[in-house]
N, C-alpha and C positions, 0 to 999 in steps of 0.2 A: 445494837445501836442504842445508846441512851435516849429515852423518850424525853422530849422537851416540848412544852406547849408554847410554841412560837407562832405568831402570825407570819404570813408571807412578808409583810412590811417590816416586822421586827428582824426577821432573818436577813432580809435585803439590806437593812441598815447595818447589821453586823458585818455583812460581806461587802458593803459598799457597791451594791448593784441595785437595779430597779426591782420593784415588786413584780413587774411583768417578766423579768428574767427568771425569777424564782418560779413563777407560774409555768413558764416554758419548760423549765427543768422538770417540774412535777408532771407535766403532760407528755414528756418525752419528745418535745419539739426541738430541744437543744440540750447540750450538756455543758457542765461547768468546766472552766479551764483548770489547770493544775493548781494555781494559787487558791482558787475557790474550793477545790477538793481538799486542799490542806486545811483551810479554815473550817470547812464543814466537818472534817474529821476531829478537829479540836472542839468545835461547838457541841457535837454529838458524842464526844468521847469514844470514838471508834477508830478503826484502822482505815487507811486509804483504800485498801482492797474492798472493804465492805461498802464504802461510799461508791466506788467505781462499779461494784457489782450491782448496787441498787439502780444506778443509772443505766447499766447494760440491760438489766431486766426490763426497765421501762422501754428501751429501744426495741427489745425483742418482742414485747407485747404489742408495740405500735406496728412493727413489721408483720406480725402474725395477723393482725386485724386487716392490714392492707392486702396480705396474701389471701385471706378469706374473701374479700371483695373481688379481687382479681379472679379467683377460682369461680365465684358465682357468675361473673360476667362471661367467663370462658364457657362455663356450663350452659348458660342461657344461649350464647352464640352457637354452640354446638347443637343444641336442641332446635334452634331456628334453622340451622343449615340442614339438619336431618328432615325437618318438616318441609322445607323447600324442595329437597330432593324427592321426597315421597309425593309431593304435589305435582312435580314435573313428571314423574313416572305415571301418576294417575292420569294426567292430561294426555300423555303419550298413548296409554292404553285406551283411553276414551276415544281419542281421534282414530286410533287403529281400528277399534271395533265399529265405530261409526262408518268408516270407509268400507269395511268388509260387508256390513249390512246394507249398504246402499248400492 
């Protein structure tokens, strides 16, 4: 892709979209429509495929971050469940031994 030093506002002006739209594209929060992809490929002197690939990579990275957070929560929930089960078993044995010794 041809490097160009454009600000978000300059690119937005060329594409007739808002600067916020460009920001959302860059952050993987949304993707451009086919008309914008066509214009982007002309602005950056590259193929449609490369533009689409760039946005697909952004979405993949976004989803992989979300997957890591989901995994962390699942892991923590599993640890808490295991701790709860161990605690219940401990209480059961404690009550059992207290009953035997009395």
